[in-house]
C-alpha positions as a printed NumPy array, in Angstrom:
array([[ 15.915,   6.388,  13.133],
       [ 17.083,   2.897,  13.46 ],
       [ 14.21 ,   2.121,  15.573],
       [ 11.719,   3.169,  12.813],
       [ 13.585,   1.396,  10.452],
       [ 13.434,  -1.667,  12.884],
       [  9.752,  -1.288,  12.86 ],
       [  9.65 ,  -1.738,   8.906],
       [ 12.05 ,  -4.852,   8.703],
       [  9.891,  -6.664,  11.61 ],
       [  6.669,  -5.568,   9.905],
       [  8.004,  -7.381,   6.73 ],
       [  8.738, -10.682,   8.496],
       [  5.181, -10.422,  10.328],
       [  3.619,  -9.855,   6.727],
       [  5.554, -12.719,   5.313],
       [  4.771, -15.247,   7.966],
       [  0.948, -14.019,   8.13 ],
       [  0.797, -14.794,   4.419],
       [  2.111, -18.537,   5.39 ],
       [ -0.752, -18.798,   7.953],
       [ -3.346, -17.802,   4.996],
       [ -2.473, -20.49 ,   2.997],
       [ -3.095, -22.936,   5.183],
       [ -6.459, -24.576,   6.288],
       [ -8.935, -23.486,   6.961],
       [ -8.243, -20.345,   5.374],
       [ -8.143, -21.644,   1.75 ],
       [-11.19 , -24.136,   0.926],
       [-14.847, -22.575,   1.377],
       [-16.668, -19.485,   0.499],
       [-17.1  , -18.307,   3.95 ],
       [-13.304, -18.73 ,   4.348],
       [-12.357, -16.888,   1.268],
       [-14.878, -13.988,   2.431],
       [-13.707, -13.863,   6.048],
       [-10.052, -14.861,   5.947],
       [ -8.74 , -11.082,   6.027],
       [-11.057, -10.102,   8.534],
       [-10.814, -13.088,  11.035],
       [ -6.818, -13.15 ,  10.378],
       [ -6.485,  -9.751,  11.404],
       [ -8.524,  -9.941,  14.57 ],
       [ -6.688, -13.09 ,  15.319],
       [ -3.384, -11.206,  14.766],
       [ -4.432,  -8.167,  16.651],
       [ -5.854, -10.709,  19.575],
       [ -2.368, -12.552,  19.744],
       [ -0.389,  -9.115,  19.647],
       [ -2.488,  -7.929,  22.497],
       [ -1.588, -11.096,  24.512],
       [  1.994, -10.622,  23.599],
       [  1.793,  -6.993,  25.095],
       [  0.02 ,  -8.074,  28.281],
       [  2.711, -10.562,  28.686],
       [  5.041,  -7.788,  28.1  ],
       [  3.585,  -5.466,  30.577],
       [  3.5  ,  -8.168,  33.329],
       [  7.123,  -8.713,  32.842],
       [  7.715,  -4.952,  33.181],
       [  5.092,  -4.639,  36.137],
       [  3.002,  -2.278,  34.082],
       [ -0.398,  -3.179,  34.796],
       [ -0.875,  -0.371,  37.411],
       [  0.645,   2.174,  34.953],
       [ -1.665,   0.78 ,  31.987],
       [ -4.785,   1.192,  33.843],
       [ -3.768,   4.677,  34.942],
       [ -2.831,   5.308,  31.114],
       [ -6.455,   4.192,  30.306],
       [ -7.836,   6.389,  32.292],
       [ -6.169,   9.373,  31.509],
       [ -7.06 ,  11.925,  28.889],
       [ -4.137,  11.337,  26.961],
       [ -5.397,   7.653,  26.899],
       [ -8.633,   8.633,  25.324],
       [ -6.552,   9.789,  21.944],
       [ -4.766,   6.526,  22.174],
       [ -8.43 ,   5.097,  22.114],
       [ -9.565,   7.006,  19.446],
       [ -6.334,   6.418,  17.301],
       [ -6.526,   2.693,  17.861],
       [-10.185,   2.696,  16.604],
       [ -8.934,   4.777,  13.534],
       [ -6.021,   2.726,  12.636],
       [ -7.023,  -0.9  ,  13.705],
       [-10.778,  -1.301,  12.7  ],
       [-11.366,   1.585,  10.568],
       [ -8.229,   1.595,   8.661],
       [ -7.791,  -2.425,   8.322],
       [-11.357,  -2.845,   7.498],
       [-10.718,  -0.238,   4.588],
       [ -7.792,  -2.014,   3.485],
       [ -9.516,  -5.596,   3.57 ],
       [-12.574,  -4.215,   1.83 ],
       [-10.338,  -2.385,  -0.889],
       [ -8.79 ,  -5.946,  -1.529],
       [-12.049,  -7.287,  -2.122],
       [-13.211,  -4.788,  -4.367],
       [-10.217,  -3.696,  -6.472],
       [ -7.455,  -6.42 ,  -5.524],
       [ -4.45 ,  -6.213,  -3.815],
       [ -2.212,  -4.166,  -6.713],
       [ -4.82 ,  -1.067,  -6.596],
       [ -4.829,  -1.461,  -2.984],
       [ -1.078,  -1.165,  -2.321],
       [ -0.965,   1.667,  -4.618],
       [ -3.286,   3.79 ,  -2.851],
       [ -2.564,   2.685,   0.716],
       [  1.371,   3.519,  -0.008],
       [ -0.07 ,   6.994,   0.05 ],
       [ -0.899,   7.022,   3.756],
       [  2.75 ,   8.339,   4.95 ],
       [  2.273,  11.508,   2.814],
       [ -1.141,  12.279,   4.233],
       [  0.568,  11.484,   7.696],
       [  3.017,  14.128,   7.261],
       [  0.438,  16.417,   6.078],
       [ -1.836,  15.767,   9.242],
       [  1.505,  15.961,  11.219],
       [  2.503,  19.543,   9.72 ],
       [ -1.372,  20.793,  10.434],
       [ -1.932,  19.744,  14.07 ],
       [  1.483,  18.842,  15.801],
       [  3.625,  21.538,  13.629],
       [  5.966,  19.161,  12.373],
       [  8.015,  20.296,   9.522],
       [ 10.197,  18.757,   6.88 ],
       [ 13.132,  20.128,   4.759],
       [ 12.873,  20.185,   0.955],
       [ 15.06 ,  17.045,   0.702],
       [ 12.918,  15.395,   3.322],
       [  9.686,  15.976,   1.201],
       [ 11.67 ,  14.674,  -1.931],
       [ 12.717,  11.547,  -0.038],
       [  9.085,  11.053,   1.369],
       [  7.501,  11.236,  -2.307],
       [ 10.509,   8.734,  -3.71 ],
       [  9.674,   6.363,  -0.858],
       [  5.781,   6.877,  -1.396],
       [  6.145,   6.335,  -5.392],
       [  8.374,   3.471,  -5.058],
       [  5.771,   1.439,  -2.958],
       [  2.99 ,   2.452,  -5.43 ],
       [  5.082,   1.561,  -8.426],
       [  6.01 ,  -1.899,  -6.6  ],
       [  2.042,  -2.784,  -6.391],
       [  1.461,  -1.216,  -9.953],
       [  0.603,  -4.052, -12.438],
       [  0.084,  -2.279, -15.9  ],
       [ -1.507,  -5.29 , -17.422],
       [ -4.319,  -5.807, -14.969],
       [ -7.717,  -5.168, -15.793],
       [ -9.514,  -2.249, -13.937],
       [-12.26 ,  -3.707, -11.538],
       [-15.898,  -3.289, -11.842],
       [-16.263,  -1.725,  -8.446],
       [-13.123,   0.595,  -8.737],
       [-14.923,   3.88 ,  -7.414],
       [-15.919,   1.804,  -4.24 ],
       [-13.121,   0.187,  -3.952],
       [-10.687,   3.431,  -4.152],
       [-13.194,   5.236,  -1.37 ],
       [-12.088,   2.232,   0.794],
       [ -8.601,   2.033,   0.27 ],
       [ -8.715,   6.158,   0.986],
       [-10.447,   5.443,   4.003],
       [ -7.552,   3.048,   5.043],
       [ -5.036,   5.797,   4.159],
       [ -6.857,   8.187,   6.178],
       [ -7.235,   5.831,   9.242],
       [ -3.61 ,   4.744,   9.164],
       [ -2.257,   8.433,   9.016],
       [ -4.794,   9.712,  11.568],
       [ -3.619,   6.699,  14.019],
       [ -0.184,   8.115,  13.913],
       [ -0.947,  11.919,  14.691],
       [ -3.557,  11.015,  17.06 ],
       [ -1.363,   8.444,  18.786],
       [  1.5  ,  10.741,  18.675],
       [ -0.025,  13.521,  20.337],
       [ -1.235,  11.299,  23.033],
       [  2.059,   9.883,  23.886],
       [  3.043,  13.812,  24.384],
       [  1.131,  13.549,  27.615],
       [  3.062,  12.303,  31.02 ],
       [  0.711,   9.411,  31.526],
       [  1.408,   7.568,  28.361],
       [  4.212,   5.561,  27.258],
       [  4.99 ,   3.966,  23.678],
       [  4.457,   0.533,  25.255],
       [  1.224,   1.475,  27.255],
       [ -0.086,   3.209,  23.969],
       [  0.421,  -0.053,  21.877],
       [ -0.943,  -2.197,  24.82 ],
       [ -4.155,  -0.116,  24.655],
       [ -4.111,  -0.168,  20.835],
       [ -4.225,  -3.677,  20.409],
       [ -6.747,  -4.513,  23.137],
       [ -9.226,  -1.716,  21.83 ],
       [ -8.554,  -3.268,  18.449],
       [ -9.388,  -6.654,  19.529],
       [-12.388,  -5.781,  21.347],
       [-13.921,  -3.785,  18.489],
       [-13.675,  -6.523,  16.173],
       [-14.929,  -9.115,  18.815],
       [-17.872,  -7.154,  19.694],
       [-18.752,  -5.036,  16.429],
       [-17.214,  -6.592,  13.233],
       [-17.134, -10.168,  13.416],
       [-20.821, -10.501,  15.254],
       [-22.245,  -8.13 ,  12.318],
       [-20.688, -10.399,   9.779],
       [-21.482, -13.77 ,  11.331],
       [-17.993, -14.472,  11.615],
       [-17.399, -15.969,  15.117],
       [-18.042, -19.681,  13.905],
       [-15.321, -19.389,  11.569],
       [-12.932, -17.645,  13.973],
       [-13.373, -20.216,  16.447],
       [-12.911, -22.849,  14.176],
       [ -9.227, -21.534,  13.653],
       [ -8.03 , -21.587,  17.253],
       [ -7.346, -25.154,  17.172],
       [ -5.408, -25.206,  14.201],
       [ -1.807, -24.984,  13.094],
       [ -2.583, -21.611,  11.04 ],
       [ -3.513, -19.941,  14.173],
       [  0.094, -20.996,  15.796],
       [  1.652, -19.284,  12.984],
       [ -0.646, -16.12 ,  12.936],
       [  0.458, -15.677,  16.959],
       [  4.207, -16.332,  15.707],
       [  3.728, -13.421,  12.978],
       [  1.915, -11.214,  15.633],
       [  4.976, -11.641,  18.016],
       [  7.269,  -9.64 ,  15.363],
       [  4.411,  -7.674,  14.589],
       [  4.371,  -6.718,  18.131],
       [  7.891,  -5.97 ,  18.068],
       [  7.325,  -3.826,  15.224],
       [  4.736,  -1.764,  16.599],
       [  6.906,  -1.29 ,  19.704],
       [  9.48 ,   0.078,  17.478],
       [  6.914,   2.098,  15.173],
       [  5.203,   3.922,  18.551],
       [  8.57 ,   4.583,  20.201],
       [  9.717,   6.31 ,  16.94 ],
       [  6.495,   8.223,  16.413],
       [  7.009,   9.516,  19.996],
       [ 10.771,  10.159,  19.508],
       [ 11.29 ,  11.607,  15.816],
       [  7.77 ,  12.543,  15.093],
       [  5.085,  11.333,  12.326],
       [  6.636,  12.741,   9.252],
       [  9.916,  10.65 ,   9.881],
       [  8.58 ,   7.354,  11.453],
       [  5.945,   6.912,   8.67 ],
       [  8.315,   6.725,   5.664],
       [ 10.762,   4.442,   7.585],
       [  7.722,   2.153,   8.734],
       [  6.836,   1.866,   4.853],
       [  9.979,  -0.096,   4.023],
       [  8.359,  -3.246,   5.007],
       [  7.282,  -3.341,   1.55 ],
       [ 10.716,  -3.568,   0.701],
       [ 12.071,  -5.755,   3.323],
       [  9.293,  -8.05 ,   2.719],
       [ 11.193,  -8.878,  -0.78 ],
       [ 14.147, -10.232,   1.141],
       [ 12.252, -12.228,   3.823],
       [ 10.025, -13.542,   0.971],
       [ 13.297, -14.638,  -0.917],
       [ 14.916, -15.975,   2.562],
       [ 11.518, -17.846,   3.723],
       [  9.535, -18.533,   0.741],
       [ 12.282, -18.98 ,  -1.918],
       [ 10.457, -16.195,  -4.182],
       [ 13.374, -14.63 ,  -6.182],
       [ 12.622, -10.947,  -6.785],
       [ 12.664,  -9.471, -10.37 ],
       [ 14.499,  -6.495, -11.241],
       [ 11.43 ,  -4.407, -10.591],
       [ 11.242,  -5.3  ,  -6.974],
       [ 14.765,  -4.717,  -6.408],
       [ 14.944,  -1.205,  -7.926],
       [ 11.808,  -0.306,  -6.15 ],
       [ 12.729,  -1.67 ,  -2.843],
       [ 15.929,   0.57 ,  -3.013],
       [ 14.219,   3.675,  -4.111],
       [ 11.743,   2.797,  -0.972],
       [ 14.786,   2.128,   1.673],
       [ 16.925,   4.965,   0.405],
       [ 13.903,   7.765,  -0.008],
       [ 12.596,   7.016,   3.564],
       [ 16.279,   7.448,   5.219],
       [ 16.411,  10.72 ,   3.683],
       [ 13.165,  11.277,   4.719],
       [ 13.934,  10.79 ,   8.294],
       [ 17.26 ,  12.326,   8.314],
       [ 18.092,  14.719,  11.092],
       [ 19.087,  18.483,  10.139],
       [ 22.755,  18.29 ,  11.138],
       [ 22.715,  22.23 ,  11.743],
       [ 19.841,  21.81 ,  13.895],
       [ 21.096,  18.855,  16.152],
       [ 24.463,  20.908,  16.534],
       [ 22.367,  23.898,  18.143]])
């Protein structure tokens, strides 16, 4: 449980630092920057993360094992999960923000742990006790409420944006289930899975998404800037978060790891206060507490089963 909770804490730190990068040049000026900023920043984040993972794998002397994992049957599942969670899930997330805004996107995308738990029940035979289901529901509803803005106008392209956010949920939920299945094999560890995930995601962005949107010239202009250094720093914490998340997927399963991971929306409030000086309101504090407590209940072990 601690590992899964650490994933949420570290991802919150990654999110806040990445937000700082997006408030810097060249992301803040020009129509091209406004359109490409989410996609390009995501690519640079995953690219930086893949570099961090290569350094980690080199330090652990795991290059041969990584190549073996890539060629294995389990590695093929990790590749599929990487495409669904990275380019498909994140592209849906970015497109949803474009069409319906971050508030609605946060509400809809917060549902992915519930979908992940359902898929893990169907395909991985993971079961949850009634109390854990209630904890998961509380955590998901808390995350949705955190992004809810009652005075916000319904966007013109709501249906399209909803479908994009739904695609994001499906991609992220499927990633967790498929990668968990892949890590059950003897050839792929959690660190191997993450290294493959980030590299495959980066290659997909570089060869397919960026060229199709004409985004390479803008991407190259970001590399020599301070913003890229900040993104690389964010990716360091993001990589540590993913390591914890994938380890939690392998150890405690999808239905328990995902609720713990979603606590990032609560921890982000704390880091926004510590780093940016953003004072949270009562709604943020209450929703944050509900998210964390609900996730802890959802991930709690069955004491009777553990005694056996």
